[in-house]
N, CA, C, O and the ligand as a Tripos MOL2 file, in Angstrom:
@<TRIPOS>MOLECULE
protein
  281   279    71     0     0
PROTEIN
NO_CHARGES

@<TRIPOS>ATOM
      1 N          36.5250   -8.8390  -14.7930 N.3       1 MET1
      2 CA         36.7880   -9.2630  -16.1620 C.3       1 MET1
      3 C          35.5560   -8.7930  -17.1240 C.2       1 MET1
      4 O          34.4290   -9.1970  -16.8410 O.2       1 MET1
      5 N          35.7220   -8.0660  -18.0990 N.am      2 PRO2
      6 CA         34.6010   -7.8170  -19.1540 C.3       2 PRO2
      7 C          34.0970   -9.0310  -19.7610 C.2       2 PRO2
      8 O          34.7230  -10.0860  -19.8710 O.2       2 PRO2
      9 N          32.8220   -8.7800  -20.1750 N.am      3 MET3
     10 CA         32.2370   -9.8740  -20.8980 C.3       3 MET3
     11 C          32.3090   -9.2130  -22.6390 C.2       3 MET3
     12 O          31.9510   -8.1080  -23.0450 O.2       3 MET3
     13 N          32.8120  -10.1800  -23.2730 N.am      4 TYR4
     14 CA         32.6030   -9.8700  -24.7500 C.3       4 TYR4
     15 C          31.8870  -10.7890  -25.5210 C.2       4 TYR4
     16 O          31.6490  -11.9220  -25.1030 O.2       4 TYR4
     17 N          31.4440  -10.2920  -26.8630 N.am      5 GLU5
     18 CA         30.8570  -10.9720  -27.5400 C.3       5 GLU5
     19 C          31.5080  -11.5220  -28.6540 C.2       5 GLU5
     20 O          32.1240  -10.7600  -29.4000 O.2       5 GLU5
     21 N          31.4600  -12.9240  -28.9210 N.am      6 PHE6
     22 CA         32.3350  -13.4170  -29.9590 C.3       6 PHE6
     23 C          31.2800  -14.1620  -30.9420 C.2       6 PHE6
     24 O          30.1770  -14.6040  -30.6190 O.2       6 PHE6
     25 N          31.9650  -14.1970  -32.3760 N.am      7 ALA7
     26 CA         31.1360  -14.9420  -33.3110 C.3       7 ALA7
     27 C          32.1950  -16.0160  -33.8030 C.2       7 ALA7
     28 O          33.3280  -15.6680  -34.1370 O.2       7 ALA7
     29 N          31.7820  -17.3130  -33.8330 N.am      8 CYS8
     30 CA         32.7480  -18.3700  -34.1920 C.3       8 CYS8
     31 C          32.7290  -18.1430  -35.7110 C.2       8 CYS8
     32 O          31.7390  -17.9420  -36.4150 O.2       8 CYS8
     33 N          34.1400  -18.2210  -36.1120 N.am      9 ARG9
     34 CA         34.5850  -18.1660  -37.6850 C.3       9 ARG9
     35 C          34.2830  -19.4650  -38.3270 C.2       9 ARG9
     36 O          34.0710  -19.5680  -39.5350 O.2       9 ARG9
     37 N          34.2650  -20.5800  -37.3890 N.am     10 ALA10
     38 CA         34.1120  -22.1190  -37.9640 C.3      10 ALA10
     39 C          32.6680  -22.3440  -38.1390 C.2      10 ALA10
     40 O          32.2570  -22.7140  -39.2390 O.2      10 ALA10
     41 N          31.8020  -22.1390  -37.0820 N.am     11 CYS11
     42 CA         30.3300  -22.5390  -37.2320 C.3      11 CYS11
     43 C          29.4460  -21.4250  -37.4540 C.2      11 CYS11
     44 O          28.3740  -21.5550  -38.0450 O.2      11 CYS11
     45 N          29.9210  -20.2020  -36.9400 N.am     12 GLY12
     46 CA         29.0650  -18.9610  -36.8930 C.3      12 GLY12
     47 C          28.3840  -18.8830  -35.6910 C.2      12 GLY12
     48 O          27.4980  -18.0400  -35.5560 O.2      12 GLY12
     49 N          28.6650  -19.6190  -34.8310 N.am     13 ALA13
     50 CA         27.8530  -19.1990  -33.4280 C.3      13 ALA13
     51 C          28.1800  -18.1970  -32.5470 C.2      13 ALA13
     52 O          29.3390  -17.9930  -32.1880 O.2      13 ALA13
     53 N          27.1890  -17.5300  -32.1570 N.am     14 GLU14
     54 CA         27.5890  -16.4050  -31.4930 C.3      14 GLU14
     55 C          27.3230  -16.7980  -29.9440 C.2      14 GLU14
     56 O          26.4250  -17.5110  -29.4960 O.2      14 GLU14
     57 N          28.4070  -16.0990  -29.2280 N.am     15 PHE15
     58 CA         28.2900  -16.4280  -27.7300 C.3      15 PHE15
     59 C          29.0240  -15.2570  -26.8770 C.2      15 PHE15
     60 O          29.6250  -14.3470  -27.4480 O.2      15 PHE15
     61 N          28.9390  -15.3440  -25.6190 N.am     16 GLU16
     62 CA         29.5560  -14.4240  -24.9870 C.3      16 GLU16
     63 C          30.5970  -15.1520  -23.9850 C.2      16 GLU16
     64 O          30.4280  -16.2900  -23.5460 O.2      16 GLU16
     65 N          31.5720  -14.4130  -23.7270 N.am     17 GLU17
     66 CA         32.4320  -15.0120  -22.7650 C.3      17 GLU17
     67 C          33.2780  -13.9770  -21.8740 C.2      17 GLU17
     68 O          33.5380  -12.8440  -22.2770 O.2      17 GLU17
     69 N          33.6630  -14.4460  -20.6930 N.am     18 LEU18
     70 CA         34.1890  -13.5590  -19.8410 C.3      18 LEU18
     71 C          35.7910  -13.8430  -20.1280 C.2      18 LEU18
     72 O          36.3430  -14.9360  -20.0060 O.2      18 LEU18
     73 N          36.3160  -12.7860  -20.4770 N.am     19 CYS19
     74 CA         37.9310  -12.9950  -20.7300 C.3      19 CYS19
     75 C          38.6190  -11.5070  -20.6690 C.2      19 CYS19
     76 O          38.0420  -10.4230  -20.5730 O.2      19 CYS19
     77 N          39.7600  -11.7270  -20.7390 N.am     20 THR20
     78 CA         40.6320  -10.3890  -20.5080 C.3      20 THR20
     79 C          40.6000   -9.7170  -21.8980 C.2      20 THR20
     80 O          40.1320  -10.3860  -22.8190 O.2      20 THR20
     81 N          40.9860   -8.6400  -22.1200 N.am     21 ALA21
     82 CA         41.0290   -7.8150  -23.4640 C.3      21 ALA21
     83 C          41.9930   -8.5510  -24.2610 C.2      21 ALA21
     84 O          41.8460   -8.7480  -25.4670 O.2      21 ALA21
     85 N          43.0720   -8.9930  -23.5120 N.am     22 ALA22
     86 CA         44.0380   -9.4150  -24.5960 C.3      22 ALA22
     87 C          43.6140  -10.9320  -25.3210 C.2      22 ALA22
     88 O          43.8960  -11.2840  -26.4660 O.2      22 ALA22
     89 N          42.9170  -11.6390  -24.3760 N.am     23 GLU23
     90 CA         42.3880  -12.7530  -24.8180 C.3      23 GLU23
     91 C          41.3690  -12.6860  -26.0640 C.2      23 GLU23
     92 O          41.3130  -13.4240  -27.0470 O.2      23 GLU23
     93 N          40.4890  -11.4390  -25.6750 N.am     24 ALA24
     94 CA         39.3220  -11.3390  -26.6020 C.3      24 ALA24
     95 C          39.9160  -10.8600  -27.9970 C.2      24 ALA24
     96 O          39.5350  -11.3300  -29.0690 O.2      24 ALA24
     97 N          40.9410   -9.8250  -27.8640 N.am     25 ALA25
     98 CA         41.7890   -9.3780  -29.0640 C.3      25 ALA25
     99 C          42.5170  -10.4730  -29.7740 C.2      25 ALA25
    100 O          42.5770  -10.4650  -31.0040 O.2      25 ALA25
    101 N          43.0330  -11.3480  -29.1110 N.am     26 ALA26
    102 CA         43.7400  -12.6420  -29.8410 C.3      26 ALA26
    103 C          42.8330  -13.7270  -30.2680 C.2      26 ALA26
    104 O          43.2260  -14.6940  -30.9200 O.2      26 ALA26
    105 N          41.5660  -13.5400  -29.8740 N.am     27 GLY27
    106 CA         40.6860  -14.6940  -30.2490 C.3      27 GLY27
    107 C          40.8940  -15.9420  -29.8630 C.2      27 GLY27
    108 O          40.6440  -16.8820  -30.6180 O.2      27 GLY27
    109 N          41.3770  -16.1070  -28.6400 N.am     28 LYS28
    110 CA         41.8690  -17.4060  -28.2210 C.3      28 LYS28
    111 C          40.5070  -18.1200  -27.4940 C.2      28 LYS28
    112 O          40.5950  -19.2000  -26.9100 O.2      28 LYS28
    113 N          39.3790  -17.4460  -27.6020 N.am     29 VAL29
    114 CA         38.2570  -17.9260  -26.8700 C.3      29 VAL29
    115 C          37.7860  -19.1080  -27.6120 C.2      29 VAL29
    116 O          37.4830  -19.0410  -28.8040 O.2      29 VAL29
    117 N          37.7230  -20.1890  -26.9150 N.am     30 ALA30
    118 CA         37.0380  -21.4300  -27.6390 C.3      30 ALA30
    119 C          35.5690  -21.2740  -27.6490 C.2      30 ALA30
    120 O          34.9610  -20.8350  -26.6730 O.2      30 ALA30
    121 N          35.0420  -21.6050  -28.6660 N.am     31 CYS31
    122 CA         33.5820  -21.6250  -29.1710 C.3      31 CYS31
    123 C          33.0140  -22.7120  -28.5060 C.2      31 CYS31
    124 O          33.4710  -23.8500  -28.6220 O.2      31 CYS31
    125 N          31.8770  -22.3870  -27.6950 N.am     32 PRO32
    126 CA         31.1650  -23.4290  -26.8730 C.3      32 PRO32
    127 C          30.5790  -24.3100  -27.7080 C.2      32 PRO32
    128 O          30.1790  -25.3460  -27.1770 O.2      32 PRO32
    129 N          30.3860  -24.1610  -29.0800 N.am     33 ALA33
    130 CA         29.3550  -24.7900  -29.8950 C.3      33 ALA33
    131 C          30.3010  -26.1520  -30.5520 C.2      33 ALA33
    132 O          29.9340  -27.3250  -30.6010 O.2      33 ALA33
    133 N          31.5870  -25.5880  -31.0150 N.am     34 CYS34
    134 CA         32.3900  -26.4980  -31.7640 C.3      34 CYS34
    135 C          33.6670  -26.5780  -31.1890 C.2      34 CYS34
    136 O          34.3960  -27.5140  -31.5170 O.2      34 CYS34
    137 N          34.1300  -25.5540  -30.2040 N.am     35 GLY35
    138 CA         35.3430  -25.6930  -29.6450 C.3      35 GLY35
    139 C          36.3790  -25.1760  -30.4270 C.2      35 GLY35
    140 O          37.5240  -25.2260  -29.9770 O.2      35 GLY35
    141 N          36.1550  -24.6680  -31.5670 N.am     36 ALA36
    142 CA         37.2280  -24.0330  -32.3210 C.3      36 ALA36
    143 C          37.6280  -22.7560  -31.7960 C.2      36 ALA36
    144 O          36.7520  -21.9780  -31.4180 O.2      36 ALA36
    145 N          38.9080  -22.4280  -31.7210 N.am     37 ARG37
    146 CA         39.5640  -21.2170  -31.5070 C.3      37 ARG37
    147 C          39.6100  -20.2100  -32.5500 C.2      37 ARG37
    148 O          40.6010  -19.5260  -32.8040 O.2      37 ARG37
    149 N          38.4600  -20.1490  -33.1580 N.am     38 LYS38
    150 CA         38.6410  -18.8550  -34.1780 C.3      38 LYS38
    151 C          37.5720  -17.9120  -34.0640 C.2      38 LYS38
    152 O          36.9730  -17.4230  -35.0220 O.2      38 LYS38
    153 N          37.3310  -17.6470  -32.7180 N.am     39 SER39
    154 CA         36.2740  -16.7820  -32.3740 C.3      39 SER39
    155 C          36.9170  -15.1930  -32.9110 C.2      39 SER39
    156 O          38.0690  -14.7630  -32.9660 O.2      39 SER39
    157 N          35.7300  -14.6570  -33.2220 N.am     40 GLU40
    158 CA         36.0450  -13.0680  -33.6710 C.3      40 GLU40
    159 C          35.3720  -12.2420  -32.5810 C.2      40 GLU40
    160 O          34.2110  -12.5060  -32.2690 O.2      40 GLU40
    161 N          35.9830  -11.3420  -32.0370 N.am     41 ARG41
    162 CA         35.2750  -10.5700  -31.3080 C.3      41 ARG41
    163 C          34.4470   -9.4520  -31.9480 C.2      41 ARG41
    164 O          34.7890   -8.7230  -32.8800 O.2      41 ARG41
    165 N          33.4020   -9.4540  -31.3360 N.am     42 LYS42
    166 CA         32.3170   -8.6300  -31.9350 C.3      42 LYS42
    167 C          32.3810   -7.0370  -31.3150 C.2      42 LYS42
    168 O          33.1180   -6.6740  -30.3970 O.2      42 LYS42
    169 N          31.4940   -6.2600  -31.9990 N.am     43 LEU43
    170 CA         31.4570   -4.9340  -31.4620 C.3      43 LEU43
    171 C          30.6030   -5.0340  -30.0100 C.2      43 LEU43
    172 O          29.5540   -5.6750  -29.9460 O.2      43 LEU43
    173 N          31.1440   -4.3650  -28.9190 N.am     44 SER44
    174 CA         30.7020   -4.2920  -27.6040 C.3      44 SER44
    175 C          29.3800   -3.7650  -27.7750 C.2      44 SER44
    176 O          29.2330   -2.9670  -28.7000 O.2      44 SER44
    177 N          28.3590   -4.0630  -27.0420 N.am     45 THR45
    178 CA         27.2670   -3.7290  -27.1010 C.3      45 THR45
    179 C          26.7050   -2.8630  -25.8210 C.2      45 THR45
    180 O          25.5400   -2.7830  -25.4330 O.2      45 THR45
    181 N          27.6240   -2.3760  -25.4000 N.am     46 PHE46
    182 CA         27.4220   -1.5180  -23.9910 C.3      46 PHE46
    183 C          26.5500   -0.3470  -24.4550 C.2      46 PHE46
    184 O          26.5420    0.2450  -25.5340 O.2      46 PHE46
    185 N          25.9030   -0.1950  -23.4740 N.am     47 ALA47
    186 CA         25.0590    1.1890  -23.8300 C.3      47 ALA47
    187 C          25.7440    2.3240  -23.9170 C.2      47 ALA47
    188 O          26.6680    2.4820  -23.1190 O.2      47 ALA47
    189 N          25.4760    3.2710  -24.8130 N.am     48 SER48
    190 CA         26.3450    4.3780  -24.8810 C.3      48 SER48
    191 C          26.0560    5.5160  -23.8560 C.2      48 SER48
    192 O          24.9770    5.6910  -23.2910 O.2      48 SER48
    193 N          27.0040    6.1430  -23.7280 N.am     49 LYS49
    194 CA         26.7350    7.2520  -22.7130 C.3      49 LYS49
    195 C          25.8310    8.3610  -23.0760 C.2      49 LYS49
    196 O          25.9020    8.9920  -24.1310 O.2      49 LYS49
    197 N          24.9310    8.5660  -22.0800 N.am     50 ASP50
    198 CA         23.7390    9.3590  -22.5220 C.3      50 ASP50
    199 C          24.2230   10.8950  -21.7750 C.2      50 ASP50
    200 O          24.3630   11.0710  -20.5640 O.2      50 ASP50
    201 N          24.3640   11.6000  -22.5260 N.am     51 GLY51
    202 CA         24.9020   13.0590  -21.8290 C.3      51 GLY51
    203 C          23.5300   13.8140  -21.2510 C.2      51 GLY51
    204 O          22.4900   13.8860  -21.9050 O.2      51 GLY51
    205 N          23.7000   14.3340  -19.9840 N.am     52 GLY52
    206 CA         22.4730   14.8900  -19.3810 C.3      52 GLY52
    207 C          22.0530   16.0180  -20.0980 C.2      52 GLY52
    208 O          22.7370   17.0010  -20.3850 O.2      52 GLY52
    209 N          20.7850   15.7890  -20.3860 N.am     53 SER53
    210 CA         20.1590   17.0660  -21.3270 C.3      53 SER53
    211 C          19.4300   17.9600  -20.3780 C.2      53 SER53
    212 O          19.1210   17.5640  -19.2540 O.2      53 SER53
    213 N          19.1590   19.1180  -20.7970 N.am     54 GLY54
    214 CA         18.3200   19.9590  -20.0950 C.3      54 GLY54
    215 C          19.2260   20.7160  -19.1460 C.2      54 GLY54
    216 O          19.6180   20.1430  -18.1290 O.2      54 GLY54
    217 N          19.5680   21.9000  -19.3930 N.am     55 GLY55
    218 CA         20.3230   22.8590  -18.3030 C.3      55 GLY55
    219 C          19.3900   23.8920  -17.4210 C.2      55 GLY55
    220 O          18.2130   24.1560  -17.6690 O.2      55 GLY55
    221 N          20.0090   24.3050  -16.5670 N.am     56 GLY56
    222 CA         19.1620   25.2030  -15.8240 C.3      56 GLY56
    223 C          18.3610   24.5680  -14.6680 C.2      56 GLY56
    224 O          17.3550   23.9160  -14.9490 O.2      56 GLY56
    225 N          18.7140   24.7060  -13.4930 N.am     57 GLY57
    226 CA         17.9230   24.1090  -12.4870 C.3      57 GLY57
    227 C          17.3570   25.0610  -11.5100 C.2      57 GLY57
    228 O          17.1940   26.2400  -11.8210 O.2      57 GLY57
    229 N          17.0640   24.6240  -10.3990 N.am     58 GLY58
    230 CA         16.6000   25.5850   -9.6780 C.3      58 GLY58
    231 C          17.5180   26.5980   -9.1790 C.2      58 GLY58
    232 O          18.6470   26.1880   -8.9110 O.2      58 GLY58
    233 N          17.2510   27.9540   -8.9800 N.am     59 GLY59
    234 CA         18.2070   28.8450   -8.7020 C.3      59 GLY59
    235 C          18.4480   28.9220   -7.1230 C.2      59 GLY59
    236 O          17.5920   28.4500   -6.3750 O.2      59 GLY59
    237 N          19.5400   29.4780   -6.6390 N.am     60 GLY60
    238 CA         19.7170   29.4760   -5.2530 C.3      60 GLY60
    239 C          18.9030   30.5440   -4.4760 C.2      60 GLY60
    240 O          18.7590   30.5010   -3.2540 O.2      60 GLY60
    241 N          18.3830   31.5000   -5.2730 N.am     61 CYS61
    242 CA         17.6860   32.5290   -4.6300 C.3      61 CYS61
    243 C          16.3380   32.0880   -4.1640 C.2      61 CYS61
    244 O          15.4880   31.6000   -4.9090 O.2      61 CYS61
    245 N          16.2040   32.2840   -2.9270 N.am     62 GLY62
    246 CA         14.7000   31.8530   -2.3500 C.3      62 GLY62
    247 C          13.7930   33.2710   -2.2690 C.2      62 GLY62
    248 O          14.2000   34.4280   -2.1650 O.2      62 GLY62
    249 N          12.6640   32.8520   -2.3390 N.am     63 HIS63
    250 CA         11.6940   33.9510   -2.1630 C.3      63 HIS63
    251 C          11.7520   34.4990   -0.8280 C.2      63 HIS63
    252 O          11.5130   35.6900   -0.6270 O.2      63 HIS63
    253 N          12.0660   33.6680    0.1210 N.am     64 GLY64
    254 CA         12.2460   34.3180    1.3880 C.3      64 GLY64
    255 C          10.9170   34.6420    2.0700 C.2      64 GLY64
    256 O          10.8490   35.4420    3.0030 O.2      64 GLY64
    257 N           9.9900   34.0710    1.6320 N.am     65 SER65
    258 CA          8.6500   34.3580    2.3210 C.3      65 SER65
    259 C           8.0740   33.0140    2.5940 C.2      65 SER65
    260 O           7.7710   32.2090    1.7120 O.2      65 SER65
    261 N           7.9450   32.8290    3.8410 N.am     66 HIS66
    262 CA          7.3440   31.6280    4.2570 C.3      66 HIS66
    263 C           5.8570   31.7450    4.5730 C.2      66 HIS66
    264 O           5.4440   32.0450    5.6930 O.2      66 HIS66
    265 N           5.0680   31.4880    3.5120 N.am     67 GLY67
    266 CA          3.5810   31.6410    3.7300 C.3      67 GLY67
    267 C           3.0680   30.5320    4.6040 C.2      67 GLY67
    268 O           3.4250   29.3580    4.5160 O.2      67 GLY67
    269 N           2.0980   31.0730    5.5500 N.am     68 GLY68
    270 CA          1.5320   30.1920    6.3490 C.3      68 GLY68
    271 C           0.0870   30.3750    6.1330 C.2      68 GLY68
    272 O          -0.4750   31.4690    6.0770 O.2      68 GLY68
    273 N          -0.5350   29.0930    6.0040 N.am     69 PHE69
    274 CA         -2.0730   29.0520    5.7950 C.3      69 PHE69
    275 C          -2.6350   29.3440    7.1120 C.2      69 PHE69
    276 O          -2.1030   28.9250    8.1400 O.2      69 PHE69
    277 N          -3.6650   30.0290    7.1070 N.am     70 GLY70
    278 CA         -4.4230   30.2970    8.3030 C.3      70 GLY70
    279 C          -4.1590   31.4960    9.1520 C.2      70 GLY70
    280 O          -4.8270   31.6930   10.1670 O.2      70 GLY70
    281 ZN         31.9620  -22.6960  -33.3710 Zn       71 ZN71
@<TRIPOS>BOND
     1     1     2 1
     2     2     3 1
     3     3     4 2
     4     3     5 am
     5     5     6 1
     6     6     7 1
     7     7     8 2
     8     7     9 am
     9     9    10 1
    10    10    11 1
    11    11    12 2
    12    11    13 am
    13    13    14 1
    14    14    15 1
    15    15    16 2
    16    15    17 am
    17    17    18 1
    18    18    19 1
    19    19    20 2
    20    19    21 am
    21    21    22 1
    22    22    23 1
    23    23    24 2
    24    23    25 am
    25    25    26 1
    26    26    27 1
    27    27    28 2
    28    27    29 am
    29    29    30 1
    30    30    31 1
    31    31    32 2
    32    31    33 am
    33    33    34 1
    34    34    35 1
    35    35    36 2
    36    35    37 am
    37    37    38 1
    38    38    39 1
    39    39    40 2
    40    39    41 am
    41    41    42 1
    42    42    43 1
    43    43    44 2
    44    43    45 am
    45    45    46 1
    46    46    47 1
    47    47    48 2
    48    47    49 am
    49    49    50 1
    50    50    51 1
    51    51    52 2
    52    51    53 am
    53    53    54 1
    54    54    55 1
    55    55    56 2
    56    55    57 am
    57    57    58 1
    58    58    59 1
    59    59    60 2
    60    59    61 am
    61    61    62 1
    62    62    63 1
    63    63    64 2
    64    63    65 am
    65    65    66 1
    66    66    67 1
    67    67    68 2
    68    67    69 am
    69    69    70 1
    70    70    71 1
    71    71    72 2
    72    71    73 am
    73    73    74 1
    74    74    75 1
    75    75    76 2
    76    75    77 am
    77    77    78 1
    78    78    79 1
    79    79    80 2
    80    79    81 am
    81    81    82 1
    82    82    83 1
    83    83    84 2
    84    83    85 am
    85    85    86 1
    86    86    87 1
    87    87    88 2
    88    87    89 am
    89    89    90 1
    90    90    91 1
    91    91    92 2
    92    91    93 am
    93    93    94 1
    94    94    95 1
    95    95    96 2
    96    95    97 am
    97    97    98 1
    98    98    99 1
    99    99   100 2
   100    99   101 am
   101   101   102 1
   102   102   103 1
   103   103   104 2
   104   103   105 am
   105   105   106 1
   106   106   107 1
   107   107   108 2
   108   107   109 am
   109   109   110 1
   110   110   111 1
   111   111   112 2
   112   111   113 am
   113   113   114 1
   114   114   115 1
   115   115   116 2
   116   115   117 am
   117   117   118 1
   118   118   119 1
   119   119   120 2
   120   119   121 am
   121   121   122 1
   122   122   123 1
   123   123   124 2
   124   123   125 am
   125   125   126 1
   126   126   127 1
   127   127   128 2
   128   127   129 am
   129   129   130 1
   130   130   131 1
   131   131   132 2
   132   131   133 am
   133   133   134 1
   134   134   135 1
   135   135   136 2
   136   135   137 am
   137   137   138 1
   138   138   139 1
   139   139   140 2
   140   139   141 am
   141   141   142 1
   142   142   143 1
   143   143   144 2
   144   143   145 am
   145   145   146 1
   146   146   147 1
   147   147   148 2
   148   147   149 am
   149   149   150 1
   150   150   151 1
   151   151   152 2
   152   151   153 am
   153   153   154 1
   154   154   155 1
   155   155   156 2
   156   155   157 am
   157   157   158 1
   158   158   159 1
   159   159   160 2
   160   159   161 am
   161   161   162 1
   162   162   163 1
   163   163   164 2
   164   163   165 am
   165   165   166 1
   166   166   167 1
   167   167   168 2
   168   167   169 am
   169   169   170 1
   170   170   171 1
   171   171   172 2
   172   171   173 am
   173   173   174 1
   174   174   175 1
   175   175   176 2
   176   175   177 am
   177   177   178 1
   178   178   179 1
   179   179   180 2
   180   179   181 am
   181   181   182 1
   182   182   183 1
   183   183   184 2
   184   183   185 am
   185   185   186 1
   186   186   187 1
   187   187   188 2
   188   187   189 am
   189   189   190 1
   190   190   191 1
   191   191   192 2
   192   191   193 am
   193   193   194 1
   194   194   195 1
   195   195   196 2
   196   195   197 am
   197   197   198 1
   198   198   199 1
   199   199   200 2
   200   199   201 am
   201   201   202 1
   202   202   203 1
   203   203   204 2
   204   203   205 am
   205   205   206 1
   206   206   207 1
   207   207   208 2
   208   207   209 am
   209   209   210 1
   210   210   211 1
   211   211   212 2
   212   211   213 am
   213   213   214 1
   214   214   215 1
   215   215   216 2
   216   215   217 am
   217   217   218 1
   218   218   219 1
   219   219   220 2
   220   219   221 am
   221   221   222 1
   222   222   223 1
   223   223   224 2
   224   223   225 am
   225   225   226 1
   226   226   227 1
   227   227   228 2
   228   227   229 am
   229   229   230 1
   230   230   231 1
   231   231   232 2
   232   231   233 am
   233   233   234 1
   234   234   235 1
   235   235   236 2
   236   235   237 am
   237   237   238 1
   238   238   239 1
   239   239   240 2
   240   239   241 am
   241   241   242 1
   242   242   243 1
   243   243   244 2
   244   243   245 am
   245   245   246 1
   246   246   247 1
   247   247   248 2
   248   247   249 am
   249   249   250 1
   250   250   251 1
   251   251   252 2
   252   251   253 am
   253   253   254 1
   254   254   255 1
   255   255   256 2
   256   255   257 am
   257   257   258 1
   258   258   259 1
   259   259   260 2
   260   259   261 am
   261   261   262 1
   262   262   263 1
   263   263   264 2
   264   263   265 am
   265   265   266 1
   266   266   267 1
   267   267   268 2
   268   267   269 am
   269   269   270 1
   270   270   271 1
   271   271   272 2
   272   271   273 am
   273   273   274 1
   274   274   275 1
   275   275   276 2
   276   275   277 am
   277   277   278 1
   278   278   279 1
   279   279   280 2
@<TRIPOS>SUBSTRUCTURE
     1 MET1         2 RESIDUE 1 A MET
     2 PRO2         6 RESIDUE 1 A PRO
     3 MET3        10 RESIDUE 1 A MET
     4 TYR4        14 RESIDUE 1 A TYR
     5 GLU5        18 RESIDUE 1 A GLU
     6 PHE6        22 RESIDUE 1 A PHE
     7 ALA7        26 RESIDUE 1 A ALA
     8 CYS8        30 RESIDUE 1 A CYS
     9 ARG9        34 RESIDUE 1 A ARG
    10 ALA10       38 RESIDUE 1 A ALA
    11 CYS11       42 RESIDUE 1 A CYS
    12 GLY12       46 RESIDUE 1 A GLY
    13 ALA13       50 RESIDUE 1 A ALA
    14 GLU14       54 RESIDUE 1 A GLU
    15 PHE15       58 RESIDUE 1 A PHE
    16 GLU16       62 RESIDUE 1 A GLU
    17 GLU17       66 RESIDUE 1 A GLU
    18 LEU18       70 RESIDUE 1 A LEU
    19 CYS19       74 RESIDUE 1 A CYS
    20 THR20       78 RESIDUE 1 A THR
    21 ALA21       82 RESIDUE 1 A ALA
    22 ALA22       86 RESIDUE 1 A ALA
    23 GLU23       90 RESIDUE 1 A GLU
    24 ALA24       94 RESIDUE 1 A ALA
    25 ALA25       98 RESIDUE 1 A ALA
    26 ALA26      102 RESIDUE 1 A ALA
    27 GLY27      106 RESIDUE 1 A GLY
    28 LYS28      110 RESIDUE 1 A LYS
    29 VAL29      114 RESIDUE 1 A VAL
    30 ALA30      118 RESIDUE 1 A ALA
    31 CYS31      122 RESIDUE 1 A CYS
    32 PRO32      126 RESIDUE 1 A PRO
    33 ALA33      130 RESIDUE 1 A ALA
    34 CYS34      134 RESIDUE 1 A CYS
    35 GLY35      138 RESIDUE 1 A GLY
    36 ALA36      142 RESIDUE 1 A ALA
    37 ARG37      146 RESIDUE 1 A ARG
    38 LYS38      150 RESIDUE 1 A LYS
    39 SER39      154 RESIDUE 1 A SER
    40 GLU40      158 RESIDUE 1 A GLU
    41 ARG41      162 RESIDUE 1 A ARG
    42 LYS42      166 RESIDUE 1 A LYS
    43 LEU43      170 RESIDUE 1 A LEU
    44 SER44      174 RESIDUE 1 A SER
    45 THR45      178 RESIDUE 1 A THR
    46 PHE46      182 RESIDUE 1 A PHE
    47 ALA47      186 RESIDUE 1 A ALA
    48 SER48      190 RESIDUE 1 A SER
    49 LYS49      194 RESIDUE 1 A LYS
    50 ASP50      198 RESIDUE 1 A ASP
    51 GLY51      202 RESIDUE 1 A GLY
    52 GLY52      206 RESIDUE 1 A GLY
    53 SER53      210 RESIDUE 1 A SER
    54 GLY54      214 RESIDUE 1 A GLY
    55 GLY55      218 RESIDUE 1 A GLY
    56 GLY56      222 RESIDUE 1 A GLY
    57 GLY57      226 RESIDUE 1 A GLY
    58 GLY58      230 RESIDUE 1 A GLY
    59 GLY59      234 RESIDUE 1 A GLY
    60 GLY60      238 RESIDUE 1 A GLY
    61 CYS61      242 RESIDUE 1 A CYS
    62 GLY62      246 RESIDUE 1 A GLY
    63 HIS63      250 RESIDUE 1 A HIS
    64 GLY64      254 RESIDUE 1 A GLY
    65 SER65      258 RESIDUE 1 A SER
    66 HIS66      262 RESIDUE 1 A HIS
    67 GLY67      266 RESIDUE 1 A GLY
    68 GLY68      270 RESIDUE 1 A GLY
    69 PHE69      274 RESIDUE 1 A PHE
    70 GLY70      278 RESIDUE 1 A GLY
    71 ZN71       281 GROUP 0 **** ****
């Protein structure tokens, strides 16, 4: 179950609650502060996906020379 952030429209308290997406959308989550079921789901604060930057890695070609010291 994902965790959603809610903002109570009755008292203005903000809280997080584990619930299903349907419950979150319906706003049936009771406010822990006042108990009102007028919670409004806030925008998720999940970390945005970071695209891998920087292309070009080590080539497959090897020098083929195993140097030995000494
Ligand atoms: Zn409240």
